[in-house]
C-alpha positions in Angstrom: 142.6 117.2 90.8 143.4 117.5 94.3 140.9 121.0 93.6 138.8 118.8 92.0 138.1 116.8 95.1 138.2 119.2 97.2 134.9 120.8 95.5 133.7 117.6 95.3 133.9 117.0 98.9 132.6 121.1 99.9 129.5 120.4 97.7 128.5 117.0 99.3 128.7 118.2 102.5 127.2 121.4 101.0 124.2 119.3 100.5 124.1 116.9 103.5 124.0 119.8 105.6 120.9 121.6 103.0 119.2 117.6 103.6 119.8 118.6 107.7 118.2 121.8 107.2 114.7 120.3 106.1 114.6 118.4 109.4 112.7 119.2 113.2 115.6 119.8 115.0 116.7 117.2 118.3 114.3 117.7 119.6 112.1 114.5 120.1 115.7 112.1 119.7 116.4 111.7 123.3 113.0 111.4 124.2 112.8 108.0 126.0 108.5 107.3 124.4 108.4 103.6 126.4 108.5 105.5 129.4 106.0 107.6 128.0 103.5 105.6 126.9 104.2 104.2 130.9 103.6 107.6 132.6 99.1 108.3 131.9 100.0 111.8 133.7 102.8 113.1 131.1 100.6 111.8 128.4 97.5 113.2 129.9 99.6 116.4 130.4 100.3 116.3 126.6 97.8 116.0 125.2 95.8 119.0 127.3 99.4 121.0 125.8 98.7 119.8 122.3 95.2 121.1 123.2 95.0 124.2 125.0 95.5 127.5 123.3 98.9 128.3 125.5 102.4 127.1 126.8 101.2 127.0 130.1 101.0 123.5 130.8 104.1 122.1 128.1 106.2 120.5 129.0 109.4 122.1 126.6 109.3 118.8 124.4 105.2 119.4 123.8 105.9 123.1 123.4 108.1 121.7 120.5 105.6 119.3 119.3 102.5 121.4 119.4 104.6 124.0 117.7 105.1 122.4 114.4 102.2 119.2 114.9 100.2 121.6 112.5 102.8 120.6 109.6 103.0 117.2 110.8 100.2 117.0 110.2 99.9 118.6 106.7 102.9 116.8 106.1 102.9 113.0 107.1 106.4 114.2 109.4 107.5 115.1 106.0 110.4 116.9 108.2 110.4 113.9 110.8 113.8 111.5 111.1 112.6 108.1 110.6 113.3 107.7 114.7 111.2 111.1 115.1 108.5 109.6 112.5 108.1 106.1 114.1 107.7 108.1 118.3 105.3 110.7 117.3 104.2 107.5 115.3 104.6 105.8 118.6 102.6 109.0 120.9 99.6 109.2 118.0 98.5 105.7 117.9 99.0 105.1 121.8 96.9 108.2 121.7 94.2 107.6 119.8 94.5 103.7 120.9 93.0 104.7 124.9 92.3 108.4 124.0 89.7 108.5 121.3 88.0 111.2 122.2 90.9 113.4 122.9 92.2 112.4 120.0 89.1 113.5 117.5 89.7 116.8 119.4 93.6 117.4 118.6 92.7 115.9 114.9 89.7 118.3 114.5 92.3 121.3 116.2 95.3 120.3 113.5 92.4 119.5 110.9 89.5 121.1 110.8 88.8 119.9 107.2 89.8 116.7 107.9 92.3 116.8 104.4 94.5 115.1 106.1 93.1 112.6 107.6 91.5 111.2 104.2 94.9 112.0 102.3 96.9 109.7 105.1 94.8 107.8 106.6 96.6 105.0 105.6 99.9 105.7 106.0 98.3 106.8 109.7 96.9 103.5 110.0 100.0 101.8 109.2 101.7 103.5 112.4 99.2 102.5 114.2 96.8 105.8 114.3 93.1 105.2 114.7 91.6 109.1 112.9 
């Protein structure tokens, strides 16, 4: 009986680890999104990083977001934890409301066919993201 209990515990642990691997690393977890959104220079620097081809102006957090942004757009942040989804949503909601031109440039870069804008329009609108 103890072996069965151990085996079930081990299977549960392995399932939890497999589920955790399907999520992005905790890069955004320590990000103070309110402080970021209150700092115009940081927002503009992040937008510049996401729009340019090189990473020369990127902070490590912006560089990571840039590296996964195409996938985030394609999957509606499918590998994001709830906390990450809220922070990414808050950032892009702010950008879409206060930097409309730059938001359109980002959308055109990461969703050139407009497929995902159409597919996730309701979900993004619920997060306050204007497309």
